MARTORKOL-755494 format. One line per 8 residues: for each residue x, y, z of C-alpha. Coordinates in pm, 1 decimal. Last residue first. Example, Ala and Ser with C-alpha at 12.3 -4.5 7.8 and 13.67 -1.06 7.14 Angstrom:
2
1367.0 -106.0 714.0  1230.0 -450.0 780.0
***
This chain:
787
4678.0 -648.6 -5480.7  4676.9 -1014.2 -5569.1  4366.9 -977.5 -5822.6  4405.1 -642.1 -6025.7  4114.4 -413.2 -5905.6  4351.5 -185.3 -5648.5  4551.5 -79.5 -5944.8  4918.9 45.4 -5778.5
5068.9 -288.0 -5919.2  4974.4 -182.8 -6253.4  5196.3 140.2 -6206.5  5475.2 -65.0 -6081.0  5459.9 -308.7 -6379.3  5450.8 6.7 -6598.8  5746.6 139.2 -6425.8  5959.4 -172.8 -6503.4
5815.4 -179.7 -6878.1  5967.3 176.9 -6911.7  5760.2 479.6 -6937.8  5771.6 690.1 -7251.0  5616.2 529.3 -7513.3  5276.1 412.4 -7377.7  4995.5 469.6 -7660.4  4846.0 136.9 -7554.6
4986.1 -22.0 -7887.1  5324.0 113.3 -7799.3  5311.5 -83.5 -7468.0  5236.5 -418.8 -7629.1  5539.3 -327.6 -7858.9  5788.4 -251.9 -7568.4  5677.7 -562.3 -7395.0  5717.5 -793.3 -7714.1
5413.8 -950.4 -7898.0  5442.8 -1328.8 -7876.7  5574.3 -1466.2 -8229.4  5829.6 -1700.5 -8043.8  6101.4 -1623.9 -8276.2  6065.6 -1278.6 -8304.8  5987.5 -1223.3 -7930.9  6323.9 -1405.7 -7853.2
6300.6 -1430.8 -7488.3  6507.0 -1344.6 -7165.7  6349.0 -1463.0 -6849.3  6191.9 -1317.4 -6528.5  6115.8 -953.6 -6637.4  5976.6 -1055.9 -6991.8  5764.5 -1288.6 -6799.7  5622.6 -1020.6 -6549.0
5588.4 -783.0 -6823.0  5379.5 -1027.2 -7023.9  5224.3 -1165.1 -6702.7  5117.6 -783.6 -6629.3  4964.6 -702.9 -6958.1  4739.8 -992.2 -6972.1  4620.1 -882.7 -6609.0  4581.1 -518.6 -6712.6
4392.8 -605.0 -7024.7  4149.8 -832.5 -6848.6  4109.9 -620.4 -6570.5  4024.6 -284.2 -6771.5  4298.4 -44.7 -6814.5  4290.0 273.7 -6642.1  4583.8 308.3 -6430.8  4780.7 204.8 -6739.4
4630.1 526.8 -6942.5  4634.4 758.9 -6627.7  5037.4 675.4 -6637.6  5057.5 755.6 -6983.7  4933.2 1078.1 -6944.0  5080.1 1147.3 -6621.0  5438.7 1071.1 -6744.5  5387.6 1256.3 -7075.1
5293.0 1583.3 -6968.1  5422.7 1780.4 -7234.9  5272.2 1583.7 -7500.1  4916.9 1643.9 -7330.1  4948.6 2015.2 -7409.7  4873.3 1936.5 -7782.6  4767.5 2282.6 -7963.9  4978.2 2510.7 -7759.7
4970.3 2836.7 -7565.0  4600.3 2796.0 -7460.8  4617.0 2451.3 -7426.9  4825.7 2478.6 -7097.9  4524.7 2538.3 -6875.3  4342.3 2260.2 -7101.3  4577.5 2063.1 -6992.8  4504.3 2062.1 -6624.0
4108.4 2074.8 -6650.6  3938.3 1826.1 -6861.0  4251.1 1610.5 -6959.9  4400.8 1605.7 -6615.1  4130.3 1602.7 -6370.3  3947.4 1350.4 -6582.7  4213.9 1128.0 -6577.1  4250.2 1122.5 -6242.1
3875.5 1070.4 -6157.6  3896.3 768.2 -6376.2  4208.6 625.0 -6195.7  4033.4 728.9 -5864.4  3696.4 530.6 -5966.1  3908.3 208.7 -6120.2  4102.8 210.7 -5747.1  4403.9 406.4 -5719.8
4721.6 342.2 -5488.4  4885.5 627.5 -5401.7  5246.6 779.3 -5366.3  5353.2 684.4 -5752.9  5049.6 858.5 -5890.5  5046.3 1183.2 -5678.5  5416.6 1283.0 -5543.4  5590.4 1128.0 -5801.3
5385.7 1166.4 -6132.1  5211.4 1489.0 -6032.2  5559.3 1629.6 -5960.9  5746.2 1521.7 -6278.7  5473.3 1639.4 -6471.2  5489.8 1971.1 -6288.3  5820.5 2035.4 -6338.0  5786.1 1941.9 -6728.3
5493.4 2177.3 -6769.1  5694.4 2451.3 -6567.4  5977.3 2453.8 -6798.7  5732.8 2458.8 -7125.9  5562.6 2739.8 -6930.7  5856.0 2935.4 -6872.5  6066.7 2870.2 -7228.0  5765.5 2991.8 -7421.9
5723.6 3269.4 -7168.5  6091.7 3390.3 -7254.4  6006.9 3393.9 -7608.1  5690.2 3574.9 -7588.7  5848.5 3835.4 -7332.6  5754.7 3803.1 -6963.2  5515.0 4023.7 -6750.5  5155.7 3940.6 -6896.8
5226.4 3556.5 -6951.6  5377.2 3514.6 -6637.6  5091.7 3636.7 -6461.2  4846.2 3435.6 -6676.5  5075.0 3130.9 -6607.3  5091.1 3180.9 -6245.7  4699.5 3237.9 -6212.4  4611.0 2952.4 -6396.6
4841.5 2707.7 -6215.8  4739.3 2854.5 -5856.2  4376.4 2810.5 -5961.3  4457.2 2416.4 -6044.5  4647.1 2371.0 -5729.6  4359.6 2500.4 -5515.9  4108.6 2318.5 -5724.9  4249.3 1982.8 -5691.1
4118.1 1884.3 -5340.8  3779.8 1942.3 -5460.1  3855.5 1694.3 -5740.1  3701.8 1830.1 -6084.6  3347.1 1733.4 -6187.3  3186.0 1419.5 -6335.8  2879.0 1387.1 -6463.6  2991.0 1342.8 -6803.2
3231.4 1080.5 -6733.4  2995.4 847.5 -6736.7  3096.2 508.1 -6582.5  3146.4 655.1 -6265.2  3353.3 409.1 -6002.3  3368.4 495.1 -5652.3  3679.2 667.1 -5471.0  3799.8 467.7 -5253.9
4154.0 428.8 -5359.2  4190.8 758.9 -5481.8  4170.0 928.4 -5117.2  4324.4 1254.4 -5200.3  4660.9 1309.3 -5003.1  4822.6 1448.7 -5310.9  4526.7 1667.7 -5406.0  4526.8 1794.5 -5064.6
4920.6 1890.0 -5073.1  4839.7 2049.7 -5399.0  4857.7 2443.7 -5299.6  5183.9 2394.5 -5156.5  5328.3 2208.3 -5461.0  5178.6 2491.3 -5674.3  5348.3 2739.3 -5440.8  5692.3 2575.9 -5464.3
5664.3 2506.6 -5817.2  5627.7 2909.2 -5897.5  5958.7 2957.4 -5670.3  6119.0 2680.9 -5860.7  6034.8 2786.5 -6185.2  6157.2 3163.1 -6124.8  6497.6 3016.8 -5994.0  6515.6 2819.3 -6311.0
6449.2 3119.5 -6535.4  6678.2 3345.1 -6325.8  6971.9 3100.7 -6372.6  6902.9 3012.7 -6744.8  6903.6 3399.8 -6803.9  7212.4 3430.8 -6631.9  7390.7 3168.7 -6834.9  7242.0 3283.0 -7136.6
7388.1 3625.7 -7074.2  7758.3 3484.7 -6997.1  7732.1 3283.1 -7311.7  7622.1 3576.1 -7513.8  7902.0 3793.8 -7380.7  8130.5 3493.0 -7523.0  8002.8 3483.3 -7829.7  7982.0 3861.0 -7882.1
8251.6 3860.4 -8177.0  8072.1 3581.2 -8364.7  8136.2 3204.9 -8404.0  8073.5 2992.5 -8711.7  8226.5 3289.7 -8903.9  8528.5 3050.1 -9024.7  8806.6 3277.5 -8880.1  8563.0 3292.7 -8552.8
8527.6 2940.2 -8494.5  8892.2 2884.9 -8538.4  8976.4 3130.6 -8293.0  8721.5 2968.8 -8048.3  8887.3 2651.1 -8097.0  9226.9 2787.8 -8082.9  9125.8 2946.5 -7719.2  9053.6 3302.2 -7666.8
9224.4 3523.6 -7427.7  9300.5 3782.2 -7647.9  9045.9 3833.7 -7923.9  8960.9 4208.6 -7872.8  9334.1 4272.1 -7829.2  9350.4 4269.7 -8226.3  9474.1 3969.5 -8422.5  9483.7 4189.9 -8741.7
9346.8 3885.5 -8953.6  9113.0 3781.6 -8692.0  8999.5 4119.1 -8611.7  8950.0 4218.8 -8945.5  8731.1 3912.7 -9020.1  8512.4 3992.1 -8732.0  8503.3 4364.9 -8815.7  8344.8 4210.8 -9163.2
8071.6 4007.4 -8990.4  8025.1 4329.0 -8736.4  7943.1 4525.2 -9044.0  7737.7 4279.6 -9236.5  7526.1 4187.9 -8934.7  7514.7 3843.0 -8810.6  7640.6 3885.0 -8475.3  7451.2 4204.7 -8447.1
7138.2 3962.1 -8452.8  7294.0 3768.0 -8155.2  7363.6 4097.0 -7987.6  7002.1 4215.7 -8011.2  6863.0 3872.3 -7878.9  7092.7 3878.9 -7570.2  7000.9 4207.2 -7488.0  6642.2 4133.3 -7474.0
6694.2 3853.0 -7300.7  6882.8 4010.1 -7022.9  6620.2 4278.9 -6995.0  6332.0 4047.6 -7002.0  6502.2 3890.6 -6723.4  6574.2 4205.2 -6526.4  6164.1 4298.7 -6585.9  6080.4 3937.6 -6439.3
6257.7 4044.8 -6107.3  6129.9 4408.9 -6151.2  5788.8 4254.0 -6145.0  5782.6 4007.7 -5885.1  5760.1 3625.0 -5950.2  6143.0 3619.3 -5828.3  6051.6 3751.4 -5483.4  6345.8 3707.5 -5271.9
6561.2 3730.0 -5597.4  6526.4 4074.0 -5607.4  6815.1 4200.2 -5449.6  7020.8 3943.2 -5643.2  6839.0 4060.6 -5938.8  7009.3 4414.6 -5901.7  7342.6 4300.4 -5884.5  7315.3 4068.2 -6195.3
7196.0 4327.0 -6353.9  7464.6 4559.3 -6303.5  7704.1 4278.6 -6369.8  7545.4 4259.4 -6746.0  7567.9 4611.1 -6764.4  7960.5 4582.0 -6727.2  7969.7 4325.5 -6943.4  7771.5 4505.8 -7206.4
7984.2 4838.9 -7169.0  8307.7 4595.1 -7169.9  8209.5 4440.1 -7503.8  8115.1 4811.6 -7657.6  8454.6 4946.5 -7533.5  8633.8 4627.1 -7745.2  8385.0 4719.4 -8041.6  8526.6 5071.8 -8013.0
8898.3 4969.6 -8022.2  8803.3 4748.6 -8313.9  8692.5 5044.9 -8523.8  9035.4 5203.4 -8447.3  9200.8 4869.3 -8591.7  8966.3 4896.9 -8885.2  9074.1 5233.0 -8997.8  8854.0 5454.5 -9232.9
8596.2 5537.1 -8944.3  8220.2 5542.8 -9086.1  8114.4 5302.1 -8798.6  8257.7 5496.7 -8528.5  7986.5 5700.1 -8456.1  7694.6 5458.6 -8554.1  7832.0 5188.2 -8301.0  7855.4 5439.1 -8020.8
7467.6 5508.7 -8118.6  7375.0 5141.9 -8103.5  7549.7 5069.9 -7792.1  7368.6 5385.2 -7638.7  7017.5 5206.0 -7812.2  7092.1 4903.5 -7634.5  7124.7 5094.5 -7311.0  6790.4 5264.8 -7345.2
6614.7 4951.6 -7477.4  6790.1 4779.1 -7129.8  6663.3 5067.0 -6892.5  6345.9 5101.9 -7037.8  6271.7 4743.0 -6980.2  6214.2 4521.1 -7274.0  5889.2 4327.4 -7302.1  6047.9 4132.6 -7590.3
5682.6 4112.3 -7737.2  5597.1 4456.1 -7666.7  5541.0 4621.2 -8021.0  5191.0 4428.2 -8096.1  5046.5 4464.5 -7726.0  5068.7 4839.4 -7710.9  5024.2 4943.5 -7360.9  5370.3 4811.3 -7219.7
5535.7 4994.2 -7521.3  5755.0 5233.1 -7287.4  5841.9 4933.2 -7077.4  5890.6 4919.2 -6725.2  6192.7 4874.5 -6505.8  6385.6 5201.0 -6553.4  6080.5 5371.1 -6494.8  6208.0 5578.8 -6187.9
6547.6 5626.2 -6343.3  6840.2 5468.9 -6124.3  6925.4 5236.6 -6403.5  6916.4 5504.7 -6671.7  7157.9 5732.7 -6452.0  7393.7 5518.9 -6366.6  7412.2 5344.6 -6725.7  7436.8 5714.4 -6878.4
7734.0 5785.7 -6653.4  7888.9 5475.0 -6758.2  7825.5 5579.3 -7120.3  7954.9 5921.8 -7062.4  8280.3 5794.5 -6902.4  8341.9 5507.2 -7181.2  8302.2 5772.7 -7478.5  8518.0 6015.0 -7302.6
8807.3 5771.0 -7253.9  8749.5 5636.3 -7598.7  8758.4 5985.7 -7767.8  9069.0 6082.5 -7565.8  9248.7 5757.6 -7713.8  9151.9 5881.1 -8060.0  9244.4 6239.4 -8030.6  9599.1 6129.4 -7882.7
9689.2 5866.5 -8124.7  9550.8 6076.3 -8415.5  9276.4 5869.3 -8577.8  9045.0 6148.7 -8519.2  9185.9 6363.2 -8805.3  9159.0 6077.2 -9063.8  8762.1 6140.0 -9012.5  8781.9 6496.7 -9192.7
8774.9 6406.3 -9556.0  8981.4 6172.6 -9739.4  8923.0 6106.2 -10103.5  8851.0 5742.0 -10200.3  8478.7 5764.7 -10102.3  8396.1 6030.7 -10333.5  8208.6 6357.1 -10214.9  7867.9 6333.4 -10334.9
7807.2 6657.1 -10146.6  7478.6 6565.4 -9996.4  7565.5 6221.5 -9888.1  7945.6 6190.1 -9840.4  7998.3 6576.5 -9702.9  7690.2 6550.7 -9501.1  7796.2 6229.0 -9330.2  8131.4 6379.9 -9298.8
7984.4 6698.2 -9138.0  7769.3 6516.1 -8889.1  8073.0 6305.0 -8783.5  8284.6 6607.1 -8735.4  8015.4 6786.4 -8542.6  7980.6 6487.5 -8311.9  8343.1 6494.3 -8267.3  8345.1 6848.2 -8177.5
8082.5 6819.0 -7927.3  8266.3 6531.0 -7734.3  8565.1 6749.8 -7764.6  8344.1 7030.0 -7583.2  8228.5 6843.0 -7326.0  8547.3 6644.4 -7238.5  8781.5 6955.5 -7207.9  9116.3 6873.4 -7165.2
9150.5 6726.8 -7535.3  8997.4 7053.4 -7648.3  9305.4 7242.9 -7768.3  9458.2 6946.8 -7994.4  9078.2 6902.5 -8127.6  9099.3 7283.8 -8232.6  9402.5 7290.1 -8445.0  9337.2 6983.1 -8624.6
8964.0 7096.9 -8691.5  9124.7 7430.1 -8843.9  9366.2 7247.6 -9043.8  9105.8 7006.0 -9168.3  8867.6 7284.7 -9228.9  9115.1 7498.8 -9465.3  9203.7 7165.0 -9674.6  8837.0 7063.2 -9687.9
8796.0 7389.3 -9892.7  9027.3 7273.3 -10146.9  8883.8 6934.3 -10150.3  8540.3 7058.9 -10212.7  8652.6 7297.7 -10487.5  8835.8 7024.7 -10652.2  8539.1 6810.2 -10631.0  8335.1 7054.5 -10812.4
8596.3 7068.3 -11066.7  8591.4 6708.1 -11117.9  8931.8 6624.7 -11290.7  9062.3 6448.6 -11626.6  9180.8 6722.8 -11771.5  9197.8 6729.5 -12154.7  9158.3 7088.0 -12203.7  8813.8 7061.5 -12310.9
8708.4 6870.9 -12029.0  8844.3 7142.2 -11811.3  8668.1 7409.9 -11993.4  8346.2 7217.5 -11967.2  8382.0 7207.6 -11581.1  8451.2 7549.4 -11502.2  8124.6 7758.9 -11642.6  7844.6 7474.9 -11582.5
7956.0 7249.0 -11289.5  8165.4 7479.2 -11102.5  7889.4 7720.4 -11084.0  7618.0 7494.6 -11007.8  7839.9 7351.1 -10714.2  7948.5 7677.6 -10585.4  7621.9 7729.2 -10346.8  7615.7 7351.6 -10208.4
8035.3 7375.7 -10140.4  7997.7 7717.8 -9992.2  7707.0 7601.6 -9772.7  7927.4 7295.1 -9663.7  8202.9 7525.1 -9576.0  7955.3 7746.2 -9373.0  7819.9 7443.6 -9151.6  8157.4 7332.3 -9088.5
8274.6 7689.7 -8981.2  7968.6 7746.5 -8758.7  7927.1 7397.9 -8623.6  8250.3 7419.5 -8434.9  8065.3 7622.8 -8170.0  8233.8 7566.7 -7824.8  8560.1 7658.4 -7932.1  8454.2 7983.3 -8065.3
8595.4 8165.3 -8397.9  8288.3 8348.5 -8468.5  8342.2 8604.6 -8182.1  8632.9 8715.3 -8377.2  8953.3 8718.9 -8166.3  9180.4 8532.6 -8441.1  9039.3 8275.5 -8666.5  8718.9 8153.0 -8774.4
8588.2 8484.1 -8967.6  8883.0 8622.7 -9078.3  9037.2 8296.3 -9192.5  8712.6 8166.2 -9373.5  8681.7 8504.8 -9569.0  9029.0 8511.6 -9667.0  9019.0 8111.2 -9769.9  8672.6 8203.4 -9985.7
8868.3 8485.3 -10147.4  9167.8 8256.3 -10221.0  8998.0 7954.0 -10333.4  8940.6 8044.4 -10675.0  9292.5 8106.9 -10739.1  9370.3 7746.1 -10633.7  9102.0 7643.0 -10827.9  9244.8 7789.8 -11122.0
9601.9 7607.6 -11071.8  9485.9 7263.6 -11012.0  9488.0 7126.2 -10639.7  9821.3 6953.4 -10549.1  9804.0 6572.3 -10533.9  9686.5 6407.2 -10205.2  9924.0 6303.7 -9918.3  9697.4 6415.0 -9640.1
9765.9 6629.8 -9348.4  10121.7 6748.0 -9489.2  10442.8 6730.7 -9292.6  10631.5 7040.1 -9326.4  10995.0 7013.0 -9424.9  11010.3 7372.4 -9555.3  11262.2 7313.1 -9806.1  11068.0 7011.4 -9931.7
10720.5 7160.7 -9916.3  10873.8 7495.2 -10140.8  11037.1 7258.7 -10379.7  10730.9 7069.9 -10426.8  10536.1 7382.7 -10468.5  10782.3 7483.3 -10741.8  10742.6 7188.8 -10946.6  10344.3 7191.2 -10926.7
10366.5 7526.6 -11033.9  10608.6 7419.0 -11313.8  10360.1 7196.0 -11418.3  10051.7 7370.9 -11396.7  10125.3 7653.0 -11622.1  9929.6 7492.7 -11858.5  9629.7 7455.2 -11645.7  9647.7 7830.0 -11581.5
9679.3 7914.3 -11984.5  9343.4 7696.6 -12030.2  9170.3 7896.6 -11708.5  9252.8 8227.7 -11881.9  9149.8 8122.1 -12235.2  8818.9 7961.3 -12136.8  8734.8 8256.7 -11886.6  8803.6 8491.5 -12148.9
8598.2 8339.1 -12389.1  8282.5 8311.5 -12139.7  8327.0 8715.2 -12054.2  8327.3 8757.1 -12409.4  8009.2 8561.3 -12464.0  7853.9 8743.6 -12142.7  7934.4 9087.8 -12283.1  7552.2 9194.5 -12279.3
7495.7 9001.5 -11935.1  7202.4 8780.1 -11931.3  6835.4 8849.2 -11847.2  6645.2 8650.5 -11612.9  6899.5 8575.5 -11376.1  6845.4 8251.0 -11214.3  6948.6 8285.3 -10810.1  7234.6 8142.1 -10642.6
7224.9 8050.4 -10250.8  7461.8 8309.2 -10078.3  7829.2 8322.6 -10088.7  7921.7 8265.2 -10458.4  8263.9 8369.7 -10505.5  8234.0 8472.1 -10754.5  7978.0 8718.6 -10890.3  8098.4 8621.5 -11255.5
8229.6 8981.2 -11315.8  8425.7 8898.4 -11019.3  8552.6 8573.6 -11146.8  8663.3 8760.0 -11473.6  8834.5 9022.4 -11264.1  9020.4 8725.2 -11058.8  9124.2 8552.0 -11369.6  9299.3 8875.5 -11498.0
9453.8 8900.4 -11174.0  9547.1 8536.7 -11182.5  9714.0 8544.1 -11523.4  9928.0 8839.9 -11424.5  10039.3 8730.6 -11110.4  10096.4 8345.1 -11258.2  10300.7 8490.8 -11555.5  10524.0 8728.9 -11297.7
10517.5 8440.3 -11038.0  10656.0 8190.5 -11279.4  10892.2 8442.4 -11420.9  11081.6 8445.3 -11099.7  11044.3 8116.9 -11002.5  11170.6 8004.6 -11284.1  11480.2 8234.6 -11253.1  11519.7 8161.7 -10903.8
11514.3 7780.2 -10995.8  11789.1 7808.6 -11275.2  11996.2 8013.3 -11032.2  11965.1 7767.2 -10765.2  12075.6 7496.6 -10991.4  12351.8 7645.2 -11148.2  12474.3 7693.8 -10826.3  12434.8 7344.6 -10710.1
12591.8 7178.0 -10995.7  12606.3 6837.5 -10873.8  12340.1 6723.3 -11132.9  12104.0 6500.4 -11036.2  11822.8 6716.9 -11055.7  11936.8 6889.3 -11368.6  11704.4 6703.8 -11606.4  11409.3 6832.3 -11381.3
11528.7 7193.1 -11396.4  11577.5 7200.7 -11757.4  11204.7 7080.1 -11796.2  11092.0 7350.3 -11560.7  11295.2 7573.0 -11794.2  11128.6 7446.7 -12079.2  10792.3 7516.1 -11926.5  10895.7 7867.9 -11853.4
10962.4 7876.8 -12245.1  10609.2 7712.2 -12299.6  10449.4 7983.2 -12073.5  10614.2 8265.5 -12248.5  10519.3 8149.7 -12557.4  10124.6 8129.1 -12452.2  10134.7 8444.2 -12295.1  10238.9 8625.5 -12610.4
10174.2 8978.0 -12438.2  10438.7 9147.7 -12653.3  10624.4 9288.2 -12336.9  10542.0 8945.5 -12162.0  10659.8 8755.8 -12465.4  11006.9 8951.3 -12483.1  11089.7 8886.8 -12116.6  10979.9 8503.7 -12128.8
11223.9 8503.4 -12428.1  11515.7 8668.6 -12232.9  11465.9 8398.0 -11941.3  11483.9 8147.4 -12184.8  11789.2 8295.2 -12363.5  11965.0 8315.0 -12031.9  11877.2 7978.5 -11911.7  12010.0 7855.5 -12236.4
12339.7 8096.2 -12200.3  12371.2 7920.8 -11856.5  12348.3 7605.7 -12021.5  12588.4 7668.1 -12299.0  12817.0 7794.9 -12016.8  12796.1 7475.1 -11825.7  12852.3 7291.9 -12148.3  13173.6 7489.8 -12191.2
13289.0 7467.7 -11845.1  13202.7 7071.9 -11929.8  13403.1 7090.4 -12233.2  13726.7 7275.1 -12070.8  13759.1 7030.9 -11817.9  13763.4 6759.6 -12074.3  14016.4 6944.1 -12266.6  14254.2 6990.0 -11949.6
14193.4 6612.6 -11867.5  14302.4 6537.1 -12211.1  14598.1 6750.7 -12184.2  14723.4 6572.9 -11880.4  14662.9 6243.6 -12054.3  14892.2 6346.9 -12343.9  15160.9 6429.3 -12099.6  15167.5 6110.2 -11929.5
15172.1 5928.9 -12284.7  15474.4 6145.4 -12405.7  15639.9 6032.9 -12094.3  15532.1 5650.1 -12139.6  15702.8 5650.9 -12501.8  16026.5 5470.3 -12418.1  15807.0 5202.5 -12267.7  15658.6 5189.4 -12625.9
15932.8 5072.2 -12812.0  16020.8 4762.9 -12558.7  15635.8 4699.2 -12593.0  15661.5 4694.9 -12970.1  15956.7 4421.6 -12929.3  15782.3 4199.3 -12712.2  15457.3 4258.0 -12941.3  15661.2 4131.0 -13238.2
15801.5 3800.6 -13066.8  15455.9 3700.3 -12958.6  15342.3 3763.0 -13325.2  15603.8 3530.3 -13446.3  15534.0 3273.9 -13178.1  15174.2 3297.8 -13255.3  15210.0 3215.3 -13604.9  15470.6 2932.2 -13517.5
15206.7 2770.6 -13309.6  14951.0 2848.8 -13567.4  15182.4 2591.9 -13811.1  15237.2 2372.2 -13532.8  14864.2 2319.9 -13497.1  14781.2 2292.4 -13827.8  15045.2 1991.2 -13851.8  14887.8 1848.4 -13550.6
14574.9 1845.4 -13715.8  14652.9 1664.1 -14042.8  14851.2 1422.1 -13854.2  14529.5 1364.8 -13652.3  14328.0 1334.9 -13932.4  14555.5 1044.7 -14109.9  14560.9 866.9 -13786.4  14176.5 877.1 -13802.4
14163.6 775.0 -14112.3  14395.3 481.0 -14057.3  14187.6 358.7 -13741.4  13854.6 380.5 -13979.3  14041.4 138.8 -14205.8  14159.0 -98.5 -13928.8  13780.9 -114.0 -13826.5  13671.6 -178.1 -14145.9
13888.1 -479.6 -14241.7  14138.2 -435.1 -14537.6  14021.8 -656.6 -14845.7  14272.4 -793.8 -15150.4  14513.3 -935.5 -14893.7  14253.4 -1135.0 -14712.9  14104.6 -1245.8 -15028.4  14405.2 -1383.5 -15194.1
14532.7 -1566.0 -14847.1  14224.7 -1732.8 -14843.4  14193.8 -1850.7 -15201.0  14549.9 -1994.0 -15164.2  14457.4 -2173.3 -14840.5  14179.4 -2335.7 -15048.7  14410.6 -2426.7 -15317.3  14683.4 -2588.8 -15149.1
14399.3 -2791.7 -14911.0  14234.8 -2944.4 -15259.6  14612.6 -3013.2 -15376.8  14690.3 -3197.0 -15035.4  14392.2 -3400.2 -15090.3  14473.8 -3500.1 -15478.5  14801.1 -3621.4 -15343.6  14703.3 -3815.2 -15056.5
14450.3 -4005.2 -15299.7  14733.8 -4077.3 -15511.4  14970.8 -4219.0 -15244.1  14710.2 -4443.4 -15114.8  14872.6 -4737.7 -15336.4  15225.9 -4649.5 -15163.7  15044.2 -4855.7 -14888.6  15162.3 -5179.7 -14993.7
15485.9 -5059.6 -14915.2  15457.3 -5095.1 -14555.2  15669.2 -4851.6 -14349.6  15419.9 -4603.9 -14300.9  15251.4 -4416.9 -14563.8  15061.4 -4108.0 -14388.4  15244.8 -4101.4 -14057.1  15595.9 -4202.2 -14223.5
15560.5 -3968.1 -14497.3  15419.3 -3695.4 -14231.2  15722.2 -3764.2 -14003.7  15985.5 -3745.4 -14273.4  15874.8 -3424.0 -14401.0  15852.9 -3275.6 -14056.7  16221.9 -3374.3 -13973.9  16339.8 -3175.7 -14283.2
16467.8 -3386.9 -14605.1  16834.7 -3505.9 -14591.5  17089.0 -3310.7 -14864.2  17304.3 -3550.9 -15053.4  17664.1 -3440.3 -15062.3  17718.8 -3267.1 -15397.8  17899.3 -3397.2 -15728.8  17690.9 -3676.3 -15774.5
17377.7 -3532.1 -15583.2  17326.2 -3361.2 -15923.1  17256.0 -3673.1 -16071.3  17045.7 -3803.5 -15805.6  16835.3 -3492.5 -15762.1  16766.3 -3519.9 -16131.5  16673.8 -3888.4 -16109.5  16435.1 -3802.9 -15830.3
16284.2 -3517.7 -15999.8  16221.0 -3772.9 -16291.0  16079.5 -4018.5 -16046.5  15784.3 -3774.8 -15953.1  15597.4 -3927.9 -15646.0  15857.5 -3852.8 -15373.9  15946.1 -3500.8 -15479.8  15595.5 -3423.4 -15536.4
15499.7 -3548.1 -15205.2  15764.2 -3326.4 -15038.0  15698.8 -3002.9 -15247.4  15305.1 -3056.7 -15144.0  15428.8 -3125.5 -14775.4  15632.0 -2779.7 -14785.4  15358.4 -2613.3 -14940.0  15093.1 -2776.6 -14658.8
15323.8 -2645.0 -14382.2  15426.9 -2312.3 -14498.9  15040.2 -2215.1 -14503.1
***
């Protein structure tokens, strides 16, 4: 901006003559001042040395004035408006200045307070002895306060005790019970206290007054029960006339039961203390019986111990059914009394328990103690131990069914799960099962069916030994089915699997002795036994109980699953297999071996009788146009009779499912034999082919027609062979040419339009034989040219 202004001034001085004159006058006394170099350079640049160029000075002056005005406007705008960033920076600087002043002010205040605290601490250091003495005083006050609380608690106990005594003297039983409940609540509150002497004093006081109240209520309750003829030992009889004071007795019964229920809290607390101090292990972790039921059980408990403990004749280890039956009778006889007399009182008191179930639970405690004691004494007597287990199982069954005892509550079966008792049970079960297997296999009628004279019940034709064995396994299942522990159930299942395998080995041994005569009755009975056991085990595999055991075995990983591969375990987990799958495989293998041996023996007899038929003169038999005049080949009679007799025999001695396998297997073997040894071993004239067809369709097939609708379907080779052999000459020639052409060259039959060999054979009813086999049969046809 300075340069244009200077230029303007320079221009003015050059163009204004007045100014030039004045300058000239002034410089008369002062030495003339030379213009600055930039002015000279500007003038030289714009005007130059040519004077004619001075006419452009006006335009130059106007241009300089416009530039001067534009520059002035820019300077005015910039000076009047500050940019936003600069303004924001100034505001931030102002705020920082204010904050700094505030911080300085706070620093001065903090410094002043610090100086004050330092001076205060210096003063307090001199008061430390006073503070120590004051702390000791506070400790003494705290000790005195705790002593005071201790004395107040002791005074409260004394007051409660005095209140109970006063209430009992005035026969205010309800107030006495409430005071005892207060003692019980105080005892619960002091459970975490370290004042052991105070706790002992409180508990002794609580126990003292609780016993007095309980004894008084119990005496009154027993008197009322006596008037109601409790305990009910024999089956109750309906009284015709109610007692005169029955209403009063019912009111007293209601009052006493309600008061005893109110005393339940303190009674439970005292019972828990007694159990903890004695360190006794209860047979079951059940809640304590309600107090009225405990008192009602006292006379029954006395009778039970009188008769079934000590030297009484009724206390016999060989007769556990005596005390088990007695307890069941008490439950049944007392059921109506509990439902009619006690249960309504419990309902009115808001106690959610069943009087009948509580009484059964109390009686079960007596039985549990007795059974546990007897079982431990019978571990070395197999017979008596087995008898005890049988009676316990029967008791449990009647308890759940007849007495409707809830399944969630334990009965007696958990006692049998003790390690020593369970192992003894398994050992005795196995020992007796093995003894019974020996007996059943050596019995006189072991291999005969007890239903042999009843046709509709003897489909399986199971021998008596097999049926007895499966009954034995079923009885074992029924014994351990009710056990509340899947692990224990799986141990019995393992025992059953072991017994099945043992029985299979025994059957195999007997079978080997009888294998010299597979058609004998004992051999067939063994085969029926194997099939029967396999069928029953297959049904068990689909039974809900064994499916549940299977899932338990997979989840628990029991020993019954050891030795199985990953695939078998996966099949068990997905319920595709069963726990008996391995045994079923062994039984099926034995059944297959025995069936194969039986059929081989049968075929041996049939082939022996079929030798004349195989050697018959098929080539020289004359042609017979009328089959009605044809008869069975004389050489085929021994074979047909043998087949008929063996089928009848197998039908009589084998079960239905086994006979199905037997006649189908026999038909398959007979079909192969006739095809190989009769048809392919001979040449046939037209008469020979017709005779073969007649022997098969009118004589052999009907023997199997008793057991199926279309027996020819089981003799496919023979059927299709006589179809080929019985073709007329023209059809046989065309077929032979077609088969020879197909054998010599490869032709696309779909393009040529000619029938393929397979389609031509299918039109004749030949599906099983290959074209090469048909060509062989055609070569056996004597009537064809070229033979």
